[in-house]
KOLVEXZA-252893 format. One line per 4 residues: number of its first residue (from 1); their letters; for each residue x negated, y, z of C-alpha. Coordinates in nm, 3 decimals. Layout:
<rs>
NUM = A = X:Y:Z; ...
</rs>
This chain:
<rs>
1 = MKKK = -11.807:8.655:9.420; -12.174:8.547:9.428; -12.144:8.430:9.788; -11.830:8.234:9.706
5 = AIKI = -11.997:8.075:9.401; -12.304:7.972:9.608; -12.082:7.811:9.875; -11.891:7.616:9.608
9 = IIAL = -12.215:7.493:9.445; -12.364:7.377:9.780; -12.037:7.205:9.880; -12.012:7.045:9.534
13 = ILYA = -12.369:6.905:9.561; -12.297:6.757:9.906; -11.966:6.618:9.779; -12.142:6.454:9.480
17 = ISMV = -12.411:6.305:9.709; -12.149:6.149:9.936; -11.951:6.016:9.637; -12.251:5.866:9.453
21 = IKFE = -12.464:5.737:9.745; -12.284:5.487:9.965; -12.463:5.478:10.302; -12.445:5.165:10.516
25 = NEWI = -12.297:5.369:10.797; -11.967:5.502:10.667; -11.979:5.793:10.915; -12.281:5.940:10.733
29 = NNGI = -12.068:5.968:10.416; -11.776:6.106:10.616; -12.010:6.351:10.796; -12.138:6.486:10.463
33 = FIIS = -11.773:6.526:10.346; -11.692:6.718:10.667; -11.999:6.949:10.623; -11.898:7.008:10.262
37 = YIIV = -11.543:7.088:10.378; -11.663:7.334:10.646; -11.883:7.519:10.394; -11.603:7.560:10.142
41 = GFEI = -11.294:7.561:10.364; -11.386:7.737:10.689; -11.262:8.079:10.570; -10.926:7.932:10.460
45 = VKKA = -10.868:7.756:10.794; -10.972:8.073:10.981; -10.723:8.282:10.776; -10.446:8.027:10.836
49 = IRNI = -10.497:8.034:11.216; -10.520:8.414:11.220; -10.202:8.449:11.014; -10.012:8.209:11.243
53 = FRGK = -10.086:8.439:11.538; -9.972:8.734:11.327; -9.642:8.565:11.248; -9.728:8.490:10.883
57 = VFDE = -9.709:8.114:10.903; -9.597:7.998:10.562; -9.863:8.113:10.317; -10.105:7.931:10.085
61 = NFLM = -10.379:7.922:10.355; -10.144:7.735:10.590; -10.044:7.487:10.319; -10.405:7.416:10.217
65 = TIAT = -10.516:7.380:10.580; -10.238:7.142:10.689; -10.267:6.935:10.369; -10.646:6.892:10.390
69 = IGAF = -10.668:6.833:10.768; -10.381:6.586:10.730; -10.576:6.406:10.457; -10.874:6.378:10.695
73 = GIGE = -10.630:6.240:10.955; -10.527:5.949:10.730; -10.888:5.882:10.622; -10.873:6.038:10.273
77 = YPEA = -11.199:6.231:10.315; -11.294:6.268:9.943; -10.949:6.398:9.854; -10.939:6.641:10.148
81 = VAVM = -11.269:6.801:10.034; -11.168:6.790:9.666; -10.843:6.979:9.736; -11.028:7.259:9.919
85 = LFYQ = -11.312:7.260:9.668; -11.080:7.299:9.368; -10.871:7.553:9.554; -11.182:7.766:9.607
89 = VGEL = -11.273:7.728:9.238; -10.927:7.867:9.161; -10.988:8.153:9.406; -11.320:8.225:9.232
93 = FQSY = -11.141:8.247:8.897; -10.890:8.482:9.054; -11.165:8.705:9.196; -11.333:8.714:8.855
97 = AVDK = -11.005:8.802:8.683; -10.919:9.078:8.932; -11.274:9.213:8.910; -11.253:9.224:8.529
101 = SRKS = -10.916:9.401:8.543; -11.038:9.644:8.808; -11.353:9.726:8.610; -11.151:9.818:8.302
105 = IASL = -10.944:10.057:8.515; -11.243:10.171:8.718; -11.426:10.273:8.398; -11.220:10.587:8.453
109 = MDIR = -11.382:10.619:8.795; -11.708:10.711:8.617; -11.553:11.053:8.562; -11.575:11.128:8.935
113 = PDFA = -11.835:11.407:8.978; -12.097:11.354:9.250; -12.185:11.722:9.300; -12.140:12.079:9.178
117 = NLWQ = -12.414:12.339:9.118; -12.273:12.641:9.303; -12.404:12.979:9.178; -12.458:13.224:9.467
121 = DGDI = -12.648:13.553:9.422; -12.872:13.413:9.152; -12.945:13.090:9.343; -12.812:12.742:9.264
125 = KKVD = -12.696:12.529:9.554; -12.598:12.162:9.510; -12.270:12.104:9.698; -11.981:11.857:9.719
129 = PDEV = -11.707:11.947:9.464; -11.459:11.969:9.757; -11.653:12.269:9.894; -11.609:12.481:9.582
133 = KIGD = -11.325:12.736:9.587; -11.118:12.903:9.315; -11.314:13.197:9.170; -11.657:13.048:9.254
137 = KIIV = -11.913:13.019:8.975; -12.081:12.688:8.898; -12.363:12.595:8.662; -12.331:12.278:8.453
141 = KPGE = -12.655:12.152:8.298; -12.695:11.913:8.000; -12.607:11.554:8.092; -12.402:11.653:8.398
145 = KIPL = -12.032:11.594:8.453; -11.813:11.902:8.480; -11.699:11.881:8.845; -11.400:12.119:8.839
149 = DGII = -11.161:12.279:8.589; -11.254:12.632:8.484; -11.333:12.892:8.217; -11.677:12.936:8.055
153 = LEGK = -11.827:13.274:8.150; -12.163:13.229:7.980; -12.308:12.987:7.727; -12.174:12.737:7.480
157 = TTLD = -12.204:12.360:7.461; -12.065:12.034:7.328; -11.856:11.815:7.557; -11.813:11.440:7.564
161 = TKAL = -11.442:11.403:7.647; -11.432:11.024:7.602; -11.366:10.946:7.970; -11.060:11.174:7.974
165 = TGES = -10.913:11.130:7.628; -11.070:10.818:7.478; -11.188:11.029:7.183; -11.538:10.945:7.061
169 = SPRE = -11.609:11.274:6.877; -11.761:11.550:7.095; -11.585:11.888:7.127; -11.757:12.227:7.100
173 = VLEG = -11.665:12.491:7.360; -11.755:12.861:7.371; -11.732:13.153:7.616; -11.376:13.216:7.732
177 = EEVL = -11.263:12.857:7.664; -11.127:12.618:7.926; -11.326:12.313:8.035; -11.181:12.015:8.222
181 = SGCI = -11.344:11.821:8.504; -11.463:11.473:8.410; -11.607:11.577:8.072; -11.984:11.539:8.023
185 = NLNG = -12.191:11.840:7.915; -12.407:11.715:7.625; -12.645:12.004:7.548; -12.612:12.372:7.651
189 = VIKV = -12.622:12.523:8.001; -12.288:12.684:8.089; -12.169:12.905:8.373; -11.808:12.827:8.465
193 = EVKK = -11.561:13.019:8.680; -11.359:12.766:8.881; -10.981:12.787:8.825; -10.867:12.488:9.035
197 = EYGE = -10.984:12.333:9.360; -11.112:11.975:9.335; -10.790:11.827:9.479; -10.589:11.991:9.198
201 = STVS = -10.841:11.935:8.918; -10.782:11.711:8.617; -11.034:11.448:8.730; -10.884:11.428:9.081
205 = KILE = -10.529:11.388:8.947; -10.635:11.109:8.708; -10.825:10.920:8.978; -10.522:10.947:9.206
209 = LVEN = -10.303:10.798:8.933; -10.546:10.510:8.876; -10.589:10.431:9.246; -10.212:10.418:9.299
213 = ASSK = -10.135:10.242:8.970; -10.065:9.900:9.121; -9.875:10.027:9.428; -9.533:10.023:9.259
217 = KSKS = -9.412:9.669:9.209; -9.219:9.553:8.905; -8.900:9.348:8.935; -9.097:9.035:8.837
221 = ENFI = -9.346:9.091:9.119; -9.067:9.155:9.369; -8.900:8.833:9.255; -9.219:8.633:9.320
225 = TKFA = -9.265:8.790:9.667; -8.907:8.702:9.766; -8.933:8.359:9.600; -9.248:8.269:9.799
229 = KYYT = -9.092:8.394:10.124; -8.802:8.144:10.106; -8.968:7.873:9.896; -9.264:7.801:10.129
233 = PIVV = -9.071:7.715:10.450; -8.826:7.503:10.246; -9.106:7.285:10.102; -9.269:7.251:10.447
237 = IIAV = -8.937:7.122:10.589; -8.900:6.881:10.292; -9.258:6.756:10.352; -9.182:6.691:10.722
241 = ILAI = -8.862:6.501:10.626; -9.061:6.307:10.365; -9.322:6.205:10.626; -9.070:6.095:10.894
245 = VPPL = -8.735:5.982:10.747; -8.832:5.703:10.500; -9.064:5.505:10.737; -8.886:5.577:11.067
249 = ILGI = -8.518:5.568:10.971; -8.509:5.379:10.640; -8.803:5.152:10.722; -8.958:5.194:10.376
253 = ETFS = -9.338:5.133:10.371; -9.579:5.263:10.639; -9.618:5.599:10.806; -9.962:5.653:10.644
257 = DWIY = -9.813:5.608:10.293; -9.541:5.866:10.352; -9.770:6.109:10.537; -10.005:6.090:10.237
261 = RALS = -9.711:6.165:10.004; -9.594:6.451:10.229; -9.943:6.602:10.233; -9.970:6.570:9.854
265 = FLVV = -9.625:6.728:9.832; -9.753:7.027:10.038; -10.056:7.070:9.812; -9.837:7.068:9.499
269 = SCPC = -9.580:7.303:9.649; -9.831:7.586:9.712; -9.701:7.879:9.499; -10.052:8.015:9.428
273 = ALVI = -10.015:8.017:9.048; -9.710:8.243:9.075; -9.829:8.461:9.364; -10.168:8.523:9.200
277 = SIPL = -10.100:8.534:8.827; -9.791:8.757:8.812; -9.943:9.066:8.982; -10.267:8.989:8.796
281 = SFFG = -10.083:8.998:8.460; -9.951:9.346:8.537; -10.288:9.456:8.674; -10.446:9.332:8.351
285 = GIGG = -10.183:9.520:8.147; -10.257:9.844:8.333; -10.630:9.781:8.277; -10.574:9.713:7.906
289 = ASKM = -10.374:10.037:7.879; -10.649:10.241:8.046; -10.896:10.111:7.785; -10.676:10.275:7.521
293 = GILV = -10.651:10.609:7.702; -10.307:10.536:7.849; -10.253:10.574:8.225; -9.964:10.370:8.365
297 = KGSN = -9.867:10.480:8.718; -9.717:10.145:8.821; -9.637:9.794:8.698; -9.264:9.874:8.725
301 = YLEA = -9.304:10.129:8.442; -9.499:9.878:8.233; -9.214:9.628:8.273; -8.945:9.892:8.203
305 = LSHA = -9.122:10.000:7.881; -9.069:9.652:7.734; -8.691:9.726:7.743; -8.721:10.064:7.565
309 = EIVV = -8.410:10.129:7.352; -8.395:10.507:7.293; -8.706:10.724:7.253; -8.662:11.100:7.289
313 = FDKT = -8.939:11.343:7.186; -9.013:11.704:7.255; -9.137:11.875:6.935; -9.411:12.132:6.999
317 = GTLT = -9.730:11.978:7.135; -9.585:11.626:7.120; -9.495:11.559:6.756; -9.659:11.880:6.631
321 = KGVF = -10.000:12.014:6.729; -9.859:12.329:6.892; -10.126:12.524:6.702; -10.055:12.772:6.422
325 = EVQK = -10.235:12.693:6.096; -10.235:12.853:5.754; -10.029:12.628:5.528; -10.017:12.830:5.206
329 = IEPV = -10.174:13.143:5.049; -9.965:13.279:4.758; -10.123:13.591:4.599; -9.959:13.819:4.339
333 = QISK = -10.197:13.979:4.084; -10.498:13.932:4.315; -10.704:13.623:4.406; -10.642:13.402:4.710
337 = EELL = -10.977:13.511:4.855; -10.884:13.880:4.826; -10.541:13.826:4.985; -10.692:13.629:5.274
341 = EVVA = -10.965:13.892:5.328; -10.715:14.180:5.340; -10.494:13.999:5.594; -10.795:13.890:5.808
345 = YAEN = -10.916:14.253:5.827; -10.563:14.376:5.911; -10.525:14.114:6.188; -10.876:14.170:6.330
349 = YSNH = -10.771:14.355:6.648; -10.482:14.126:6.737; -10.515:13.829:6.977; -10.187:13.668:6.867
353 = PISE = -10.220:13.294:6.776; -10.106:13.379:6.421; -10.388:13.635:6.387; -10.637:13.384:6.529
357 = SIKQ = -10.532:13.122:6.271; -10.593:13.374:5.985; -10.940:13.467:6.116; -11.025:13.099:6.163
361 = VYER = -10.956:13.025:5.796; -11.139:13.341:5.676; -11.453:13.239:5.872; -11.673:13.530:5.748
365 = KIKE = -11.783:13.826:5.961; -11.543:14.122:5.959; -11.701:14.468:5.913; -11.499:14.676:6.157
369 = NEIN = -11.623:15.007:6.010; -11.412:14.925:5.701; -11.090:14.919:5.910; -10.925:15.257:5.974
373 = DYQE = -10.588:15.394:6.090; -10.496:15.062:6.249; -10.144:15.052:6.394; -9.923:14.775:6.526
377 = LSGL = -9.553:14.828:6.444; -9.338:14.654:6.708; -9.113:14.388:6.556; -9.245:14.458:6.205
381 = GITA = -9.619:14.394:6.164; -9.942:14.588:6.108; -10.044:14.882:5.896; -10.410:14.981:5.839
385 = KIKG = -10.651:15.122:5.586; -10.882:14.846:5.463; -11.178:14.962:5.255; -10.989:15.285:5.184
389 = KEVL = -10.663:15.118:5.072; -10.338:15.120:5.272; -10.239:14.767:5.368; -9.912:14.643:5.516
393 = VGNE = -9.893:14.295:5.674; -9.572:14.180:5.840; -9.222:14.037:5.809; -8.951:14.107:5.553
397 = KLMN = -8.815:14.389:5.772; -9.145:14.576:5.720; -9.118:14.531:5.343; -8.756:14.654:5.348
401 = TRKI = -8.838:14.949:5.576; -9.112:15.066:5.334; -8.883:14.989:5.036; -9.132:14.753:4.876
405 = EFEK = -8.995:14.509:4.621; -9.101:14.156:4.712; -9.013:13.794:4.644; -8.853:13.635:4.951
409 = CNEI = -9.008:13.305:5.063; -8.764:13.035:5.183; -9.022:12.794:5.329; -9.026:12.688:5.696
413 = GTIL = -9.268:12.875:5.920; -9.396:13.226:5.988; -9.439:13.428:5.669; -9.675:13.724:5.648
417 = YVAI = -9.579:13.944:5.353; -9.859:14.167:5.223; -9.847:14.499:5.037; -10.151:14.695:4.914
421 = ENKY = -10.099:15.062:4.826; -9.721:15.008:4.855; -9.731:14.728:4.598; -9.640:14.365:4.686
425 = AGYI = -9.956:14.147:4.689; -9.817:13.807:4.800; -9.766:13.616:5.124; -9.936:13.374:5.364
429 = LISD = -9.734:13.092:5.522; -9.831:12.992:5.875; -9.666:12.713:6.073; -9.716:12.456:6.342
433 = TIKE = -9.847:12.134:6.184; -9.711:11.786:6.239; -9.960:11.549:6.404; -10.122:11.305:6.162
437 = DAKT = -9.982:10.997:6.333; -9.633:11.133:6.416; -9.458:10.994:6.107; -9.621:10.652:6.149
441 = TIHE = -9.511:10.652:6.515; -9.142:10.701:6.427; -9.163:10.434:6.155; -9.336:10.184:6.390
445 = LKKN = -9.084:10.249:6.669; -8.803:10.137:6.439; -9.004:9.826:6.347; -9.036:9.753:6.722
449 = NIKQ = -8.655:9.742:6.766; -8.608:10.096:6.904; -8.242:10.168:6.828; -8.262:10.547:6.825
453 = TVML = -8.529:10.817:6.790; -8.425:11.167:6.899; -8.601:11.506:6.894; -8.521:11.787:7.138
457 = TGDR = -8.661:12.135:7.069; -8.612:12.495:7.169; -8.706:12.593:6.813; -8.466:12.734:6.553
461 = KKVG = -8.230:12.494:6.377; -8.399:12.528:6.037; -8.749:12.458:6.177; -8.638:12.168:6.399
465 = ENVA = -8.434:11.996:6.129; -8.719:12.032:5.880; -8.965:11.854:6.115; -8.709:11.585:6.203
469 = EKLG = -8.638:11.518:5.835; -9.008:11.489:5.750; -9.059:11.239:6.035; -8.742:11.037:5.972
473 = MDKV = -8.584:11.097:6.315; -8.231:10.965:6.378; -8.111:11.277:6.562; -8.234:11.629:6.634
477 = YTDL = -8.103:11.892:6.878; -8.234:12.249:6.836; -8.219:12.589:7.016; -8.233:12.413:7.356
481 = LPAD = -8.327:12.567:7.689; -8.475:12.333:7.960; -8.128:12.291:8.115; -7.987:12.197:7.772
485 = KVEK = -8.255:11.929:7.732; -8.151:11.777:8.065; -7.787:11.778:7.951; -7.871:11.601:7.623
489 = VEEL = -8.082:11.335:7.798; -7.797:11.270:8.044; -7.565:11.212:7.745; -7.816:10.973:7.585
493 = LKAK = -7.862:10.783:7.914; -7.489:10.709:7.912; -7.509:10.588:7.551; -7.775:10.317:7.609
497 = SEKG = -7.701:9.957:7.703; -7.716:9.830:8.064; -8.062:9.671:8.029; -8.196:9.924:7.777
501 = KLVF = -8.431:10.203:7.885; -8.460:10.563:7.769; -8.812:10.696:7.713; -8.884:11.069:7.699
505 = VGDG = -9.216:11.197:7.558; -9.316:11.557:7.627; -9.600:11.788:7.726; -9.474:12.125:7.850
509 = INDS = -9.372:12.272:8.186; -9.013:12.286:8.057; -9.026:11.909:7.996; -9.088:11.822:8.364
513 = PVLT = -8.717:11.791:8.465; -8.647:11.561:8.167; -8.958:11.350:8.231; -8.830:11.288:8.584
517 = LADI = -8.473:11.219:8.468; -8.564:10.964:8.195; -8.605:10.592:8.277; -8.967:10.627:8.165
521 = GIAM = -9.130:10.970:8.130; -9.441:10.985:7.911; -9.662:11.297:7.911; -9.929:11.406:7.666
525 = GGLG = -10.222:11.437:7.908; -10.495:11.597:7.695; -10.337:11.940:7.660; -10.014:11.881:7.853
529 = ADSA = -9.905:12.097:8.145; -10.003:11.975:8.495; -9.638:11.965:8.602; -9.551:11.739:8.305
533 = IEAA = -9.839:11.501:8.386; -9.731:11.498:8.753; -9.366:11.422:8.665; -9.448:11.151:8.408
537 = DIVI = -9.465:10.775:8.473; -9.713:10.716:8.191; -9.978:10.960:8.062; -10.126:10.946:7.708
541 = MTDE = -10.469:11.104:7.754; -10.543:11.151:7.382; -10.222:11.341:7.290; -10.160:11.090:7.010
545 = PSKL = -9.791:10.988:6.981; -9.901:10.662:6.812; -10.039:10.547:7.151; -9.673:10.504:7.249
549 = IKAI = -9.652:10.211:7.004; -9.957:10.051:7.165; -9.808:10.102:7.512; -9.479:9.936:7.409
553 = KLSK = -9.661:9.644:7.242; -9.881:9.601:7.550; -9.579:9.603:7.785; -9.405:9.337:7.573
557 = KTMR = -9.722:9.128:7.563; -9.764:9.159:7.942; -9.402:9.054:8.003; -9.447:8.758:7.764
561 = IVRE = -9.755:8.647:7.965; -9.560:8.686:8.293; -9.271:8.472:8.159; -9.513:8.207:8.028
565 = NIIF = -9.683:8.183:8.368; -9.354:8.160:8.561; -9.207:7.889:8.332; -9.531:7.688:8.309
569 = AIFV = -9.603:7.696:8.685; -9.250:7.607:8.794; -9.213:7.329:8.532; -9.542:7.157:8.623
573 = KIVV = -9.475:7.189:8.996; -9.123:7.041:8.973; -9.250:6.743:8.768; -9.540:6.668:9.004
577 = LVLT = -9.329:6.729:9.319; -9.080:6.467:9.204; -9.358:6.223:9.110; -9.530:6.283:9.446
581 = AVGV = -9.210:6.229:9.644; -9.149:5.892:9.478; -9.515:5.790:9.520; -9.617:5.786:9.153
585 = STMW = -9.875:6.069:9.170; -10.167:6.098:9.412; -10.342:6.391:9.577; -10.552:6.434:9.260
589 = EAVF = -10.242:6.513:9.052; -10.138:6.740:9.340; -10.469:6.926:9.310; -10.413:6.976:8.937
593 = ADVG = -10.055:7.096:8.990; -10.180:7.355:9.240; -10.531:7.468:9.145; -10.524:7.361:8.779
597 = VSII = -10.200:7.547:8.712; -10.339:7.853:8.898; -10.653:7.859:8.684; -10.457:7.820:8.359
601 = AILN = -10.213:8.096:8.466; -10.502:8.328:8.564; -10.680:8.273:8.231; -10.352:8.342:8.052
605 = ALRA = -10.304:8.662:8.259; -10.648:8.784:8.148; -10.514:8.815:7.791; -10.327:9.130:7.905
609 = LRKI = -10.667:9.305:7.924; -10.724:9.286:7.550; -10.672:9.602:7.348; -10.370:9.624:7.118
613 = N = -10.459:9.697:6.755
</rs>
């Protein structure tokens, strides 16, 4: 870009000198114009000649070359240089716009690790991440990027996950927890056992998605490619007819007048504004999405999302956190603290997620010497002596088996009934929690003209319907196996309109077939299964369902920009083409219709980069 800018400045100075200073010998002025033209136009002429030999005759380089050399031929030196000069200014704007779009996407490229500290027999060896194998141990020091996915063997630290998820708040990780490549280690030294090779790691998969993001063309881009293919030779033929027929056959005016008009016609007809700005609009949209933690695998998916009509959600991990949390502690004749303590002690030796959620809320250290006669009763619960008292913690079957009178709880979730010394002591309600932004997401989808919101879940009817009711979903289907989910999505695909699109949002391995089947598959990428991320067309890196609203708004905004550019460019070109053909407009108007329209369209396309609030 710097080189191009320097060339333009030098050519512009020479052009200004020749325009302002009128030398006695006209050839000195013309010579300066030619030097200016060579500086700014040599690359374009070279490309045009090279493309002719490659069989790609009718492109913008050919049009600019023939128009400007033709202008020299009829003695219009200032206009010939001006056309090439302004064209290069337009190209500079394009380079700047593409660079800006690419940088916003390439901000994700900063997650690429440069090396891995391989631990071998007490020594640390700096190696390429590709050389590390599954099962190898690596050391990650403060300030370094985690190069590969793995499990922490030793140490604890805080991770900056911003590059992966877009989240600004750091996350603490301890021994035994999973760490993902691309995160930055902020403080502690950790030893990690590698669980995935670099090619299969999170960072590698994301980079692959980004690098291939613009490879899949949208219908609008395909239209422009086909349009330019037929349009360019047609306008060249019209220009030739315009240069020959009126003066030779009809005897109207001179050859030079009509050649000038034909050359102006060629300059105007160049479809640069369309060819450049349409892909750039989509590229900008993909860049804008990446700023918000949304990876779009192709511009075709961005375009399709603007026609979303039905949105189908998985429940667990998508609309709910997929993590058990204590929702309610209801003691009977003891305090909440006492009930929680008794249950935490009883659940101490269990690794079940429900037990973990109890211990997480209790927080204090458990004195294991106060736990005796611990026994897990399959399908019932736990019995143990806590501080010398017999404690029962489990489901209603356990209470019935021990003939303990208790008050049945009818709330949704997992209920742990508690008895101390064969006397009912209350219950603790544990359930999966709805994500904070899930309800807002459903409400906003309806505001954005989504006709139907549907939830598919393998959960029990009572649990699924309760979540759907709280969120305000239109439909819910429960007790579904993966094959049942596919069947339901196939039914919904038949129900949508011809132009409408069905979006499926999920995160689990069992969602992969449905993500592939849907018009647009969207995966939760933060904690989602690899297979779901692989099968999806769009990945939400932060696991926030509300990002779906932003993605839809961005796709609609991008499509609006694309339509504006197409209508504006074609309208201006048609007007100026007609005016040029009848001799009203000159080459200067032709320059505006080509380069001016391109610049305006490019600047408009850059709006797609802005974040959606």
